Each structure stands twice: as C-alpha cells, then as structure tokens.
TIDO-489758 format. One record per residue: residue in three letters; x, y, z of N, C-alpha, C in turn. Coordinates in steps of 0.05 Angstrom, whole numbers, plus 5000, padded with zeros to 4 digits. Atoms other than C-alpha are relative to their C-alpha. Layout:
BEGIN
ALAXYZXYZXYZ...
end
This chain:
BEGIN
MET500149774982168663569323499350254985ILE500649765015168464099269497050014994ARG502950015006161463869250498450105024GLN501449914977159063969321500350305005LEU499649714997162164659325498550164979VAL501549865021159164859258497150005007LEU502850014993152364619280499350195024MET500549844977152964969347500050304993PHE499949725008155165629317497850084981SER502149935019150065599261497450045015ALA502549964984144465519313500150265015VAL499849754984147066089355499750254983PHE499949765016148066579298497950014978ALA502050015022142566369249497950225003ALA502149814995137366809282500950294993ALA499049735005141767419275500850044971GLY499349985029143267259202502950064996THR497249945002150667319215501649745002TRP498750264997152466579210502850004988THR497450025014158266639160502050185014THR498149814987161367259192500749915028ALA499550094972160666989263501849755000LEU498450245001163366309244502950054992ALA497349945009169366599208501750125023GLN498549884978171266969272501149795019TYR499350194980171766329313501249744989LEU499050245011173665769266501650064974PRO498549965025178965719211498649854977VAL501550135021173665519161499650194977PRO500349825023173665809091497050064996PRO502849935004167166159071498649814981THR501350195018165965619019499849725013PHE500150254986166065069072497349864995ASN502450165005161064519055500049765019VAL500150204979159064079114499749724987ARG500550265012156563509069502649894988GLU497550095012163063479031502149935021ALA498250064979167063499095499349735013GLU500850264989162962919123500849774982GLN499350215020163962519059503049955000ALA497050045000171562639061500849865025ALA499450144975171862429134499149714998GLY501050275004167661819117501749834982ARG498250145019172261639059502549905015LYS497650084984178161639107499449785020LEU500850214982174461229159499549744986PHE500450245016172260739106502749874993SER497350105007179460679083501349865025ASP498750104976181860569155498649755012HIS501550214985176260099180498649804982CYS501850175016172359799122501449884975ALA498850085026176659749059501749755001ILE498450244998180759179086498449764991CYS501850225008174658729073498150084977HIS502049915019169759139031501250164977ALA499249835023170959398961497850214996HIS502149815007167360008936499850034970VAL500150015029168159828863497949794993PRO502150205007162159488831501249744989GLY499250265010163058748819502649905011VAL497550094988169558708859499449915028ARG500450104973169558288921502649905011ALA497750094987175158198968499149785020TYR500950184980173357849033497050035005ALA502849944995166558179038498850124975PRO501349895024161458438988500750304995SER499649715007162259108952497850165014LEU502049824988158759678987499050214981ARG501149825021157360048922497049954999GLY502950025001149860188924498849885025VAL501050134976149059928995497650165012VAL502149854988144660509018497349954985GLY502650065012137460299006499749714991ARG500150285010139259578988499249815023PRO500650194979136358989026502549865009ALA497750154990141258629071500249734987ALA499550265012144357999043499049974971ALA501250005027142258188972501949934978ILE498150065022148658048933500049694997SER500550295004147357358903502549835003ASP497650184999154557098901501650035025PHE498649984975156357248973498749825021PRO501250184980155456729029499450145027TYR500949864976151857149081499349805022SER500950174978150256869150497049964998ASP502950045000143356569158498650225016ALA501249794984142057089212499650264984LEU500349755016143257669163497949954978LYS502050065021139257319108497150025011LYS502750014988133357249156499350265014SER500449764985134057949186497850184989GLY502049835012129358289137500850304999LEU499049724999133658919142500350114972THR499349845023134259449089502150205010TRP497849834991140559869093499250304997THR500649724998137460539110502350145014GLU497949864986141861079139500149935029ASP500150074972139460919209501049725005ASN499150284997140560169200503049984996LEU497150015004147460289173501550125024ARG498749884976149260739232500049795023ASN500250214979146760199280501849774995TRP498250225008150559659242502950075005ILE497349914996156960059243500750025030ALA499649974971156060179317500449725014ASP499850264986155059439336498549794984PRO501450195017153458919282499049755015ALA500850244985153158329331497650055018HIS502449934984148058699374497650024981MET502249955019143858889313499049734988VAL500750265012143958189282501749795014PRO498550214986146157659333500649774980SER499050235016150157089300500950094972THR498849915025152557529243502949914999LEU497250095003159157309215502050224995MET498349785006161857999204501950065024PRO498249944978168158079246500850305000HIS499749715003167458829252500650135027PRO499649834976170659269305498250244998ALA502049785001165059749320501250275000ILE499349724999165660489307498050135019SER501849924979162660759371499350304999ASP500449715001163261509357497750064980PRO502349945017156461749330500750184976ALA499249835022159662289288501549844978GLU498650165019164261789255498149814985GLN502150175013158261339240498650174978ILE501349825020154961929205501850054976TYR498149955022161262059165500249764981VAL499850245017161761339141497549974983VAL502550025015154461339120499950224978ALA499949795021155462009084501749914977TYR498450105021161061689045498749774985LEU501450225013157061049031497950104981LYS502149895017151561489002501250104973THR498849915025156561728949500649774981LEU499450245015157661008926497549904987LYS502550075014151760968878500249724987ALA500250265014149560298850500550044970PRO499649985029151760158779497350024985ALA502549985016146560318726498949724993GLY501350265006141559758716499749825024ARG500350174976141759498787498050125019
end
C-alpha cells in the first residue's frame, strides 16, 4: 500500500518539483525513504512466510525444493540434481521478472501439471515485492 501511495504522490507532485516536501506532509516516510529497499524488505518477509518452508536461498542448499539463489534470469528446471516435473522441464520458460510474477500468482495455470504445491500470492504488489527480493539473491560466482 505504501508503494502505491508513494507512486501516486510522486506522479502528482513531480511536475511541481515538490515531491519530497509534499510527500512528507502526507506520509510518515523519512526523506531517505528508498522504494526499492522497501520492496526488497517486504519481499524478504513474504519469502519467509510463503516460500522458505520449501525453498532455500543459500547456494547449494536444498530443502524440499531447489534453492532460489540466482533464479532471476535462469531457465526453468535448470538445477541438475532436482527432480522437476516433466511439464516444467518442457515449458521452455526462463525466470524473467514477468514470468516469476505470473508463476507466483498461479503456477498451475502457468504450467499445467506442475508439481509445485504452491498457494498463489494473488496480490500484484506482493508479487512485485517477492521478485524484488529474489533479484537480491545473486547466483554464486562461476554459475
């Protein structure tokens, strides 16, 4: 919700050049507020609440599902030691930001017969936050 308010106020006040002053009048946001960092923090919390039960974010560590370290930009079903569904292996997907948002929203719709038992995150803002966090999980060097 804060992100939507920030975007709304920034659009309204940008033309006048009073974005920071105007925003400070209406929201309890410090002048050093960083939208990207706020999205990443929200995404980290959502990941912890919805994803971390199955997915690790540490390279080489696998719980029930593959590590999501370096997932952004990686082809789907690319981790060699994980038994992905045939549907995901044949999907031809690359985990772009858009594909990740769509996957988070409804994996079974995106890739029918996927084996991922994922309760969808239907809120578009929350999807953006999770992807923002996943983008911070860089692939280990050499991969």
